[in-house]
DRENPA-3360 file (N, C-alpha, C; in nm, 2 decimals, always signed):
BEGIN
1 = MADLEARL = +0.87/+0.96/-2.40/+0.92/+0.95/-2.27/+0.95/+1.09/-2.21 ~ +0.98/+1.19/-2.29/+1.00/+1.32/-2.24/+0.88/+1.38/-2.17 ~ +0.76/+1.35/-2.23/+0.64/+1.40/-2.18/+0.61/+1.34/-2.04 ~ +0.64/+1.21/-2.03/+0.62/+1.14/-1.90/+0.72/+1.19/-1.80 ~ +0.84/+1.21/-1.84/+0.94/+1.25/-1.74/+0.90/+1.39/-1.69 ~ +0.84/+1.47/-1.77/+0.79/+1.60/-1.73/+0.68/+1.59/-1.62 ~ +0.60/+1.49/-1.64/+0.49/+1.46/-1.54/+0.55/+1.41/-1.41 ~ +0.65/+1.32/-1.43/+0.71/+1.27/-1.31/+0.80/+1.37/-1.23;
9 = GYRFKNEA = +0.85/+1.47/-1.31/+0.94/+1.57/-1.25/+1.08/+1.51/-1.22 ~ +1.11/+1.41/-1.31/+1.24/+1.34/-1.30/+1.28/+1.30/-1.44 ~ +1.41/+1.33/-1.47/+1.46/+1.29/-1.60/+1.56/+1.18/-1.58 ~ +1.54/+1.07/-1.65/+1.62/+0.95/-1.63/+1.75/+0.96/-1.71 ~ +1.86/+0.92/-1.64/+1.99/+0.91/-1.71/+1.99/+0.78/-1.79 ~ +1.92/+0.68/-1.74/+1.91/+0.55/-1.81/+1.76/+0.53/-1.84 ~ +1.72/+0.58/-1.96/+1.58/+0.57/-2.00/+1.53/+0.43/-2.01 ~ +1.62/+0.33/-2.03/+1.57/+0.19/-2.04/+1.50/+0.15/-1.91;
17 = LLKQALTH = +1.54/+0.21/-1.79/+1.48/+0.17/-1.67/+1.33/+0.22/-1.67 ~ +1.31/+0.33/-1.72/+1.17/+0.38/-1.72/+1.09/+0.29/-1.82 ~ +1.14/+0.26/-1.93/+1.07/+0.17/-2.03/+1.04/+0.04/-1.96 ~ +1.13/-0.02/-1.89/+1.11/-0.14/-1.82/+1.00/-0.13/-1.72 ~ +1.00/-0.02/-1.64/+0.90/+0.00/-1.54/+0.76/+0.01/-1.59 ~ +0.75/+0.04/-1.72/+0.62/+0.05/-1.79/+0.57/-0.07/-1.86 ~ +0.66/-0.18/-1.86/+0.63/-0.30/-1.94/+0.58/-0.41/-1.86 ~ +0.46/-0.45/-1.89/+0.39/-0.56/-1.82/+0.44/-0.70/-1.87;
25 = SSITGSVK = +0.43/-0.80/-1.79/+0.48/-0.93/-1.83/+0.41/-0.99/-1.94 ~ +0.29/-0.94/-1.98/+0.22/-0.99/-2.10/+0.29/-0.95/-2.23 ~ +0.38/-0.85/-2.22/+0.46/-0.81/-2.33/+0.58/-0.89/-2.35 ~ +0.65/-0.92/-2.23/+0.77/-1.00/-2.23/+0.78/-1.07/-2.09 ~ +0.82/-1.20/-2.10/+0.84/-1.27/-1.98/+0.98/-1.26/-1.92 ~ +1.06/-1.18/-1.99/+1.20/-1.16/-1.94/+1.20/-1.07/-1.82 ~ +1.26/-1.12/-1.71/+1.27/-1.05/-1.59/+1.35/-0.92/-1.60 ~ +1.43/-0.92/-1.70/+1.52/-0.80/-1.72/+1.45/-0.69/-1.81;
33 = KNYERLEF = +1.33/-0.73/-1.86/+1.26/-0.63/-1.95/+1.12/-0.59/-1.91 ~ +1.06/-0.67/-1.81/+0.93/-0.63/-1.76/+0.95/-0.57/-1.62 ~ +0.84/-0.52/-1.56/+0.85/-0.44/-1.44/+0.86/-0.51/-1.31 ~ +0.85/-0.64/-1.31/+0.82/-0.72/-1.19/+0.94/-0.70/-1.09 ~ +1.06/-0.71/-1.13/+1.17/-0.69/-1.03/+1.18/-0.54/-0.98 ~ +1.15/-0.45/-1.07/+1.15/-0.31/-1.03/+1.04/-0.28/-0.93 ~ +0.92/-0.35/-0.95/+0.81/-0.33/-0.86/+0.84/-0.39/-0.73 ~ +0.92/-0.50/-0.72/+0.96/-0.56/-0.60/+1.05/-0.46/-0.52;
41 = LGDRVLGV = +1.14/-0.39/-0.59/+1.23/-0.30/-0.52/+1.15/-0.17/-0.48 ~ +1.06/-0.12/-0.58/+0.99/+0.00/-0.55/+0.89/-0.01/-0.44 ~ +0.83/-0.13/-0.42/+0.74/-0.15/-0.31/+0.81/-0.13/-0.18 ~ +0.94/-0.18/-0.17/+1.01/-0.16/-0.04/+1.06/-0.02/-0.03 ~ +1.10/+0.04/-0.14/+1.15/+0.18/-0.13/+1.03/+0.27/-0.09 ~ +0.91/+0.25/-0.15/+0.79/+0.33/-0.11/+0.76/+0.31/+0.04 ~ +0.77/+0.19/+0.09/+0.74/+0.17/+0.23/+0.84/+0.24/+0.32 ~ +0.97/+0.23/+0.29/+1.07/+0.30/+0.38/+1.06/+0.46/+0.36;
49 = SMAHLLYF = +1.03/+0.50/+0.23/+1.01/+0.64/+0.21/+0.90/+0.70/+0.29 ~ +0.78/+0.63/+0.28/+0.66/+0.67/+0.35/+0.69/+0.68/+0.50 ~ +0.75/+0.57/+0.56/+0.78/+0.57/+0.70/+0.87/+0.69/+0.74 ~ +0.97/+0.71/+0.66/+1.06/+0.83/+0.68/+0.99/+0.96/+0.68 ~ +0.90/+0.98/+0.58/+0.82/+1.10/+0.57/+0.73/+1.12/+0.69 ~ +0.65/+1.02/+0.72/+0.56/+1.02/+0.83/+0.63/+1.05/+0.97 ~ +0.75/+0.99/+0.98/+0.82/+1.00/+1.11/+0.85/+1.15/+1.13 ~ +0.89/+1.22/+1.03/+0.93/+1.36/+1.05/+0.82/+1.46/+1.03;
57 = MFENEPEG = +0.71/+1.42/+0.96/+0.60/+1.51/+0.94/+0.51/+1.52/+1.06 ~ +0.50/+1.40/+1.13/+0.41/+1.39/+1.25/+0.49/+1.36/+1.37 ~ +0.58/+1.45/+1.40/+0.68/+1.41/+1.51/+0.63/+1.40/+1.65 ~ +0.50/+1.44/+1.67/+0.45/+1.43/+1.80/+0.35/+1.31/+1.82 ~ +0.34/+1.23/+1.71/+0.25/+1.12/+1.72/+0.32/+0.99/+1.76 ~ +0.25/+0.90/+1.83/+0.31/+0.77/+1.87/+0.29/+0.67/+1.75 ~ +0.35/+0.56/+1.77/+0.35/+0.46/+1.66/+0.21/+0.41/+1.63 ~ +0.12/+0.41/+1.73/-0.02/+0.37/+1.71/-0.09/+0.46/+1.62;
65 = ALSPRFVK = -0.05/+0.59/+1.61/-0.12/+0.68/+1.52/-0.05/+0.68/+1.38 ~ +0.08/+0.66/+1.38/+0.15/+0.66/+1.25/+0.12/+0.53/+1.17 ~ +0.10/+0.42/+1.23/+0.07/+0.29/+1.16/-0.05/+0.30/+1.07 ~ -0.17/+0.35/+1.12/-0.28/+0.35/+1.03/-0.26/+0.45/+0.91 ~ -0.19/+0.56/+0.94/-0.16/+0.65/+0.83/-0.08/+0.57/+0.72 ~ +0.03/+0.50/+0.77/+0.11/+0.43/+0.68/+0.04/+0.33/+0.59 ~ -0.05/+0.25/+0.66/-0.12/+0.15/+0.59/-0.21/+0.21/+0.48 ~ -0.28/+0.32/+0.51/-0.36/+0.39/+0.42/-0.28/+0.44/+0.30;
73 = LVRKETVA = -0.16/+0.49/+0.32/-0.09/+0.56/+0.22/-0.01/+0.46/+0.12 ~ +0.02/+0.34/+0.17/+0.09/+0.25/+0.08/+0.00/+0.14/+0.03 ~ -0.13/+0.14/+0.06/-0.22/+0.04/+0.01/-0.25/+0.06/-0.14 ~ -0.29/-0.05/-0.20/-0.31/-0.06/-0.35/-0.39/+0.06/-0.40 ~ -0.50/+0.09/-0.34/-0.59/+0.20/-0.39/-0.52/+0.33/-0.39 ~ -0.44/+0.37/-0.29/-0.38/+0.50/-0.29/-0.27/+0.50/-0.40 ~ -0.19/+0.40/-0.40/-0.07/+0.39/-0.50/-0.13/+0.40/-0.64 ~ -0.24/+0.33/-0.67/-0.30/+0.33/-0.80/-0.35/+0.47/-0.83;
81 = AVARDLQL = -0.41/+0.54/-0.73/-0.46/+0.68/-0.75/-0.35/+0.77/-0.79 ~ -0.23/+0.76/-0.73/-0.12/+0.84/-0.77/-0.08/+0.81/-0.91 ~ -0.08/+0.68/-0.95/-0.05/+0.65/-1.09/-0.14/+0.71/-1.19 ~ -0.27/+0.72/-1.15/-0.37/+0.78/-1.24/-0.35/+0.93/-1.24 ~ -0.31/+0.99/-1.13/-0.28/+1.14/-1.13/-0.17/+1.17/-1.23 ~ -0.07/+1.07/-1.24/+0.04/+1.09/-1.33/+0.01/+1.04/-1.48 ~ -0.11/+0.99/-1.49/-0.16/+0.93/-1.62/-0.07/+0.82/-1.67 ~ -0.02/+0.74/-1.58/+0.07/+0.63/-1.62/+0.00/+0.53/-1.71;
89 = NNYIRANP = -0.13/+0.52/-1.69/-0.21/+0.43/-1.78/-0.19/+0.46/-1.93 ~ -0.16/+0.58/-1.96/-0.14/+0.61/-2.10/+0.00/+0.57/-2.16 ~ +0.08/+0.52/-2.07/+0.22/+0.49/-2.11/+0.25/+0.34/-2.08 ~ +0.17/+0.27/-2.01/+0.19/+0.13/-1.98/+0.18/+0.04/-2.11 ~ +0.28/-0.05/-2.13/+0.28/-0.14/-2.24/+0.22/-0.28/-2.19 ~ +0.10/-0.32/-2.23/+0.04/-0.44/-2.19/-0.04/-0.50/-2.30 ~ -0.07/-0.63/-2.29/-0.15/-0.70/-2.39/-0.25/-0.79/-2.32 ~ -0.38/-0.76/-2.32/-0.44/-0.65/-2.39/-0.42/-0.51/-2.33;
97 = ASLSDNEN = -0.44/-0.41/-2.40/-0.41/-0.27/-2.36/-0.50/-0.23/-2.24 ~ -0.61/-0.30/-2.22/-0.70/-0.27/-2.11/-0.64/-0.29/-1.98 ~ -0.54/-0.38/-1.97/-0.47/-0.40/-1.85/-0.41/-0.28/-1.79 ~ -0.38/-0.18/-1.87/-0.32/-0.05/-1.82/-0.41/+0.02/-1.73 ~ -0.54/-0.01/-1.73/-0.64/+0.06/-1.64/-0.67/-0.03/-1.51 ~ -0.61/-0.15/-1.51/-0.63/-0.24/-1.39/-0.56/-0.18/-1.27 ~ -0.64/-0.18/-1.16/-0.58/-0.12/-1.04/-0.46/-0.18/-0.99 ~ -0.45/-0.32/-0.99/-0.33/-0.39/-0.95/-0.21/-0.35/-1.04;
105 = VLCDVMEA = -0.23/-0.34/-1.17/-0.13/-0.31/-1.26/-0.08/-0.17/-1.24 ~ -0.17/-0.08/-1.22/-0.14/+0.06/-1.19/-0.05/+0.08/-1.07 ~ -0.09/+0.00/-0.96/-0.02/+0.00/-0.84/+0.13/-0.05/-0.86 ~ +0.13/-0.16/-0.93/+0.26/-0.23/-0.96/+0.36/-0.13/-1.04 ~ +0.30/-0.07/-1.14/+0.38/+0.02/-1.23/+0.43/+0.14/-1.15 ~ +0.34/+0.19/-1.06/+0.38/+0.31/-0.98/+0.50/+0.27/-0.89 ~ +0.49/+0.15/-0.83/+0.60/+0.11/-0.75/+0.73/+0.08/-0.83 ~ +0.71/+0.03/-0.95/+0.82/+0.00/-1.04/+0.89/+0.13/-1.08;
113 = VIGAICLD = +0.81/+0.24/-1.11/+0.87/+0.37/-1.14/+0.95/+0.42/-1.02 ~ +0.90/+0.40/-0.90/+0.98/+0.44/-0.78/+1.11/+0.37/-0.77 ~ +1.10/+0.23/-0.80/+1.22/+0.15/-0.79/+1.32/+0.19/-0.90 ~ +1.27/+0.23/-1.02/+1.36/+0.27/-1.13/+1.43/+0.40/-1.10 ~ +1.35/+0.49/-1.03/+1.41/+0.62/-0.99/+1.52/+0.60/-0.89 ~ +1.50/+0.51/-0.80/+1.60/+0.48/-0.69/+1.73/+0.42/-0.76 ~ +1.71/+0.33/-0.85/+1.83/+0.27/-0.92/+1.90/+0.38/-1.01 ~ +1.82/+0.47/-1.07/+1.88/+0.56/-1.16/+1.95/+0.68/-1.09;
121 = SDFMTAIA = +1.91/+0.70/-0.96/+1.97/+0.81/-0.88/+2.01/+0.76/-0.75 ~ +1.93/+0.78/-0.64/+1.97/+0.74/-0.51/+1.84/+0.74/-0.42 ~ +1.85/+0.69/-0.30/+1.73/+0.67/-0.22/+1.67/+0.81/-0.18 ~ +1.75/+0.91/-0.15/+1.70/+1.04/-0.12/+1.62/+1.10/-0.23 ~ +1.66/+1.08/-0.35/+1.58/+1.13/-0.47/+1.45/+1.06/-0.48 ~ +1.45/+0.93/-0.44/+1.32/+0.85/-0.44/+1.23/+0.90/-0.34 ~ +1.28/+0.93/-0.22/+1.20/+0.99/-0.11/+1.14/+1.12/-0.15 ~ +1.22/+1.20/-0.22/+1.17/+1.33/-0.27/+1.06/+1.32/-0.37;
129 = FVDRHFKK = +1.07/+1.21/-0.45/+0.97/+1.18/-0.55/+0.84/+1.14/-0.48 ~ +0.85/+1.05/-0.39/+0.73/+1.01/-0.31/+0.67/+1.12/-0.24 ~ +0.75/+1.21/-0.18/+0.69/+1.33/-0.11/+0.62/+1.42/-0.20 ~ +0.67/+1.44/-0.32/+0.61/+1.53/-0.42/+0.48/+1.48/-0.47 ~ +0.47/+1.35/-0.50/+0.35/+1.30/-0.57/+0.25/+1.23/-0.47 ~ +0.29/+1.20/-0.35/+0.20/+1.15/-0.26/+0.15/+1.25/-0.16 ~ +0.20/+1.38/-0.18/+0.18/+1.48/-0.08/+0.04/+1.51/-0.04 ~ -0.05/+1.52/-0.15/-0.19/+1.55/-0.12/-0.26/+1.43/-0.04;
137 = YIQQSASP = -0.21/+1.31/-0.06/-0.27/+1.20/+0.01/-0.21/+1.19/+0.15 ~ -0.09/+1.24/+0.17/-0.03/+1.25/+0.31/-0.11/+1.35/+0.38 ~ -0.13/+1.47/+0.32/-0.21/+1.58/+0.38/-0.35/+1.53/+0.42 ~ -0.41/+1.45/+0.33/-0.54/+1.41/+0.36/-0.55/+1.31/+0.48 ~ -0.43/+1.26/+0.52/-0.43/+1.17/+0.63/-0.40/+1.25/+0.76 ~ -0.42/+1.38/+0.75/-0.40/+1.46/+0.87/-0.49/+1.42/+0.99 ~ -0.61/+1.37/+0.95/-0.69/+1.30/+1.05/-0.69/+1.15/+1.02 ~ -0.60/+1.08/+1.08/-0.58/+0.94/+1.04/-0.71/+0.85/+1.07;
145 = ERDNKTVL = -0.72/+0.75/+0.99/-0.82/+0.65/+1.01/-0.81/+0.59/+1.15 ~ -0.93/+0.55/+1.20/-0.93/+0.48/+1.33/-0.84/+0.36/+1.32 ~ -0.76/+0.34/+1.42/-0.68/+0.22/+1.44/-0.77/+0.11/+1.50 ~ -0.83/+0.03/+1.42/-0.93/-0.06/+1.47/-0.87/-0.17/+1.56 ~ -0.75/-0.21/+1.54/-0.69/-0.30/+1.63/-0.67/-0.24/+1.77 ~ -0.63/-0.12/+1.78/-0.62/-0.05/+1.91/-0.75/-0.04/+1.98 ~ -0.85/+0.01/+1.90/-0.99/+0.02/+1.96/-1.04/-0.11/+2.01 ~ -1.02/-0.22/+1.94/-1.07/-0.35/+1.98/-0.99/-0.39/+2.10;
153 = QEFAHRIK = -0.86/-0.37/+2.11/-0.78/-0.41/+2.22/-0.83/-0.34/+2.35 ~ -0.85/-0.21/+2.33/-0.89/-0.13/+2.45/-1.03/-0.18/+2.50 ~ -1.12/-0.21/+2.40/-1.25/-0.26/+2.44/-1.23/-0.40/+2.52 ~ -1.15/-0.49/+2.47/-1.13/-0.62/+2.53/-1.07/-0.60/+2.67 ~ -0.98/-0.51/+2.69/-0.92/-0.49/+2.82/-1.02/-0.43/+2.91 ~ -1.11/-0.34/+2.86/-1.21/-0.27/+2.94/-1.31/-0.37/+3.00 ~ -1.34/-0.48/+2.92/-1.44/-0.57/+2.97/-1.37/-0.70/+3.03 ~ -1.23/-0.68/+3.05/-1.15/-0.79/+3.11/-1.17/-0.92/+3.03;
161 = AGTPVYQI = -1.16/-0.91/+2.89/-1.17/-1.03/+2.81/-1.03/-1.07/+2.75 ~ -0.93/-1.01/+2.81/-0.80/-1.05/+2.76/-0.76/-0.97/+2.63 ~ -0.66/-1.02/+2.56/-0.61/-0.96/+2.44/-0.67/-1.03/+2.32 ~ -0.72/-0.95/+2.22/-0.77/-1.01/+2.09/-0.67/-1.10/+2.03 ~ -0.71/-1.22/+1.98/-0.63/-1.32/+1.92/-0.65/-1.32/+1.77 ~ -0.54/-1.30/+1.69/-0.54/-1.30/+1.54/-0.48/-1.43/+1.49 ~ -0.54/-1.49/+1.39/-0.47/-1.60/+1.33/-0.51/-1.61/+1.18 ~ -0.41/-1.65/+1.10/-0.42/-1.66/+0.96/-0.51/-1.78/+0.93;
169 = LKKEGTEH = -0.62/-1.76/+0.86/-0.70/-1.88/+0.82/-0.65/-1.94/+0.69 ~ -0.62/-1.85/+0.59/-0.56/-1.90/+0.47/-0.49/-1.78/+0.39 ~ -0.42/-1.82/+0.29/-0.35/-1.72/+0.21/-0.37/-1.77/+0.06 ~ -0.43/-1.68/-0.02/-0.45/-1.71/-0.16/-0.37/-1.62/-0.24 ~ -0.38/-1.64/-0.38/-0.30/-1.56/-0.47/-0.16/-1.61/-0.49 ~ -0.08/-1.52/-0.54/+0.06/-1.55/-0.56/+0.15/-1.48/-0.46 ~ +0.28/-1.51/-0.46/+0.37/-1.44/-0.38/+0.37/-1.29/-0.41 ~ +0.35/-1.26/-0.54/+0.36/-1.13/-0.59/+0.23/-1.05/-0.55;
177 = EPLFYIEV = +0.11/-1.12/-0.55/-0.01/-1.05/-0.52/-0.09/-1.14/-0.42 ~ -0.05/-1.15/-0.30/-0.12/-1.24/-0.20/-0.24/-1.18/-0.15 ~ -0.33/-1.26/-0.09/-0.45/-1.22/-0.02/-0.46/-1.30/+0.11 ~ -0.46/-1.23/+0.22/-0.46/-1.30/+0.35/-0.60/-1.29/+0.41 ~ -0.64/-1.41/+0.47/-0.77/-1.41/+0.54/-0.73/-1.43/+0.69 ~ -0.76/-1.33/+0.77/-0.73/-1.34/+0.91/-0.85/-1.33/+1.00 ~ -0.85/-1.42/+1.10/-0.97/-1.42/+1.19/-0.92/-1.36/+1.33 ~ -1.01/-1.27/+1.38/-0.98/-1.22/+1.52/-1.09/-1.27/+1.61;
185 = SVEGQGTA = -1.05/-1.30/+1.73/-1.15/-1.34/+1.83/-1.12/-1.27/+1.96 ~ -1.23/-1.24/+2.03/-1.22/-1.18/+2.17/-1.31/-1.28/+2.26 ~ -1.25/-1.32/+2.36/-1.32/-1.42/+2.45/-1.46/-1.37/+2.49 ~ -1.55/-1.45/+2.46/-1.69/-1.43/+2.50/-1.76/-1.32/+2.41 ~ -1.69/-1.27/+2.31/-1.75/-1.17/+2.23/-1.77/-1.21/+2.08 ~ -1.71/-1.32/+2.04/-1.73/-1.37/+1.90/-1.60/-1.35/+1.82 ~ -1.62/-1.38/+1.69/-1.51/-1.37/+1.60/-1.55/-1.30/+1.47 ~ -1.45/-1.26/+1.39/-1.47/-1.19/+1.26/-1.35/-1.22/+1.17;
193 = VGLGKNKK = -1.37/-1.21/+1.04/-1.27/-1.23/+0.95/-1.24/-1.11/+0.86 ~ -1.12/-1.08/+0.83/-1.08/-0.97/+0.75/-0.99/-1.01/+0.64 ~ -0.99/-0.94/+0.52/-0.90/-0.97/+0.41/-0.81/-0.86/+0.38 ~ -0.69/-0.89/+0.33/-0.60/-0.78/+0.29/-0.48/-0.84/+0.22 ~ -0.41/-0.75/+0.14/-0.29/-0.80/+0.07/-0.17/-0.82/+0.15 ~ -0.18/-0.78/+0.28/-0.07/-0.81/+0.38/-0.14/-0.83/+0.51 ~ -0.06/-0.88/+0.61/-0.12/-0.92/+0.74/-0.18/-0.80/+0.81 ~ -0.10/-0.69/+0.81/-0.15/-0.57/+0.88/-0.29/-0.52/+0.83;
201 = IAEQAAAA = -0.30/-0.52/+0.70/-0.43/-0.47/+0.64/-0.54/-0.57/+0.68 ~ -0.51/-0.70/+0.67/-0.61/-0.80/+0.70/-0.65/-0.80/+0.85 ~ -0.56/-0.77/+0.94/-0.58/-0.77/+1.08/-0.67/-0.64/+1.11 ~ -0.64/-0.53/+1.05/-0.72/-0.41/+1.06/-0.87/-0.44/+1.02 ~ -0.88/-0.50/+0.90/-1.01/-0.53/+0.85/-1.09/-0.63/+0.94 ~ -1.02/-0.72/+0.99/-1.09/-0.82/+1.09/-1.13/-0.75/+1.21 ~ -1.05/-0.66/+1.27/-1.08/-0.59/+1.39/-1.20/-0.50/+1.36 ~ -1.20/-0.43/+1.24/-1.32/-0.35/+1.20/-1.45/-0.42/+1.20;
209 = ELLKILET = -1.44/-0.55/+1.14/-1.56/-0.63/+1.13/-1.61/-0.67/+1.27 ~ -1.52/-0.71/+1.36/-1.57/-0.75/+1.49/-1.62/-0.63/+1.57 ~ -1.56/-0.51/+1.55/-1.61/-0.39/+1.61/-1.76/-0.36/+1.56 ~ -1.78/-0.38/+1.44/-1.92/-0.36/+1.38/-2.02/-0.45/+1.45 ~ -1.98/-0.58/+1.47/-2.07/-0.67/+1.53/-2.09/-0.63/+1.68 ~ -1.99/-0.59/+1.75/-2.00/-0.55/+1.89/-2.08/-0.42/+1.90 ~ -2.06/-0.33/+1.81/-2.14/-0.20/+1.81/-2.29/-0.23/+1.78 ~ -2.31/-0.33/+1.70/-2.45/-0.36/+1.67/-2.52/-0.42/+1.79;
217 = KDGK = -2.44/-0.51/+1.86/-2.50/-0.57/+1.99/-2.53/-0.46/+2.09 ~ -2.44/-0.36/+2.10/-2.46/-0.25/+2.19/-2.58/-0.17/+2.16 ~ -2.60/-0.15/+2.02/-2.71/-0.08/+1.97/-2.84/-0.14/+2.01 ~ -2.84/-0.27/+2.01/-2.96/-0.35/+2.05/-2.99/-0.34/+2.20;
% end
């Protein structure tokens, strides 16, 4: 644990919290011994921490520019990448051991570690941890991804087609790892479907798909 704490840049007062954050439910179904409850907390702490950081780091940007940055930084792929940077896969307890390299597990454990740090110290310490280890990804977002929903809405208004309509087609998976299917439609322009682990991501994906269709039509 001392080696991992050095990587994290944080020394736990209650080391049991760190061990719990690294323990997959395949090792124990006890909610007091596996990482699931800590992941639930850490997911929320990460979200608030990232919103706090972006609010002050990009003080001249409107909400429409901050939102795509936020979505990119808290999505599974980014959180799992930070876990790999910290080599958390070498410390995760799971059966089979190969689960420690699973992207979903890495994301969950990273969030569990954030939750554990928040419980072991305080919220500001958790924010500092997120700032330290997500910094390079925050800096990489200096040129944010295109906000596809905004682009699609501007297009729809420009051609006087009203506002794009989003609706949930279905939701799969578990409450812990959901997958949303969302359809977007623009009057007279067609529809498209996007997938994501939350509604915002799925809506962005749907808007991106419809924009591709419309750009192809324009190209022709």
